[in-house]
C-alpha positions in Angstrom: 9.6 -18.6 10.4 6.8 -16.0 10.7 4.8 -14.2 8.2 3.3 -10.7 8.5 0.3 -10.4 6.3 -0.9 -7.1 5.0 -4.5 -8.3 4.6 -7.8 -6.6 4.7 -10.4 -8.6 6.5 -12.7 -8.2 3.6 -12.8 -7.2 -0.1 -15.7 -6.0 -2.2 -17.4 -8.4 -4.5 -16.0 -8.4 -8.1 -13.7 -5.5 -7.1 -9.9 -5.6 -6.7 -7.4 -5.7 -3.9 -3.9 -6.9 -2.9 -2.5 -9.1 -0.2 1.2 -8.6 0.9 3.3 -11.2 2.6 6.4 -10.3 4.5 8.5 -13.2 5.9 10.9 -13.2 8.8 13.3 -16.0 9.8 13.6 -17.8 13.2 15.7 -14.9 14.6 13.2 -12.3 13.3 15.5 -11.3 10.4 13.9 -10.2 7.1 13.7 -13.1 4.7 13.1 -13.0 0.9 11.6 -16.4 -0.1 13.4 -18.5 -2.7 10.1 -19.3 -4.2 6.5 -18.7 -3.3 3.2 -20.1 -4.7 -0.4 -19.4 -3.6 -3.7 -21.1 -3.9 -7.1 -19.6 -3.3 -10.1 -21.7 -2.3 -13.5 -21.5 -0.6 -13.9 -22.9 2.9 -14.5 -26.4 1.4 -11.2 -26.5 -0.5 -12.7 -25.8 -3.9 -10.3 -23.8 -6.0 -11.5 -20.3 -7.0 -10.9 -19.0 -10.5 -8.2 -21.6 -11.3 -6.0 -20.0 -8.7 -4.0 -23.1 -7.7 -0.2 -23.1 -7.2 0.2 -19.7 -8.8 3.8 -18.5 -8.8 4.5 -15.2 -7.1 7.7 -13.1 -7.6 9.7 -13.4 -4.4 10.5 -10.0 -2.8 11.0 -8.6 0.7 7.2 -8.1 0.6 5.5 -10.4 -2.0 2.2 -9.0 -3.3 -0.7 -11.0 -4.7 -3.3 -8.9 -6.6 -6.9 -10.2 -6.7 -9.6 -8.9 -9.0 -12.9 -9.7 -10.8 -13.6 -13.4 -10.7 -11.2 -13.9 -7.8 -13.7 -11.9 -5.7 -16.9 -13.1 -7.3 -19.4 -14.8 -4.9 -19.6 -18.6 -4.9 -22.6 -20.7 -3.6 -20.8 -22.2 -0.6 -19.4 -19.2 1.3 -18.2 -15.6 1.1 -15.0 -16.6 2.8 -11.8 -17.2 0.8 -8.8 -19.1 2.0 -5.4 -18.1 0.7 -2.7 -20.7 1.2 0.9 -19.9 0.5 3.9 -22.3 0.2 7.5 -21.6 -0.4 11.1 -22.1 0.7 13.6 -19.7 2.3 17.2 -19.6 3.5 18.3 -18.7 7.0 21.1 -19.2 9.6 20.4 -21.3 12.7 23.1 -21.4 15.4 25.7 -20.1 12.9 24.8 -22.8 10.3 23.3 -21.9 7.0 20.1 -23.6 6.2 18.8 -23.6 2.7 15.4 -24.3 1.1 13.5 -24.6 4.3 9.8 -25.1 3.7 7.1 -22.6 4.7 3.3 -22.9 4.6 0.7 -20.5 5.8 -3.1 -20.1 5.5 -5.1 -16.9 5.7 -8.8 -16.1 5.4 -10.8 -13.1 4.3 -14.4 -12.3 3.4 -15.9 -11.1 0.1 -18.6 -8.5 0.8 -21.8 -9.1 -1.2 -23.6 -6.1 -2.8 -27.4 -5.8 -3.2 -27.2 -4.6 -6.8 -24.9 -7.3 -8.2 -27.1 -10.3 -9.3 -26.9 -13.4 -7.0 -25.4 -16.6 -8.2 -28.1 -18.6 -10.2 
């Protein structure tokens, strides 16, 4: 199972943006996940803006929209970690496999601006 991620390397502080996940099976066939959840943390594993185990609507490309407090600066780091988990179905050696697990982790930066007040 592989995941192509449509992910900018950085997002602007307190702005908005989207991350797209496109999954392929073991034979590089397009896969729509059965279920997909995502969690966003800082590099120390602290959940950002209560974004833990958020359900996403499975699709050929599943989009996660981030905005405002999702992209606010935190004292520890400007780096965010997006973890996705889900299940998918595929065929391996002619045998249908159902609800196989998938987990992926991706990082991006939040760009700080001079005219947005620093964290107290």
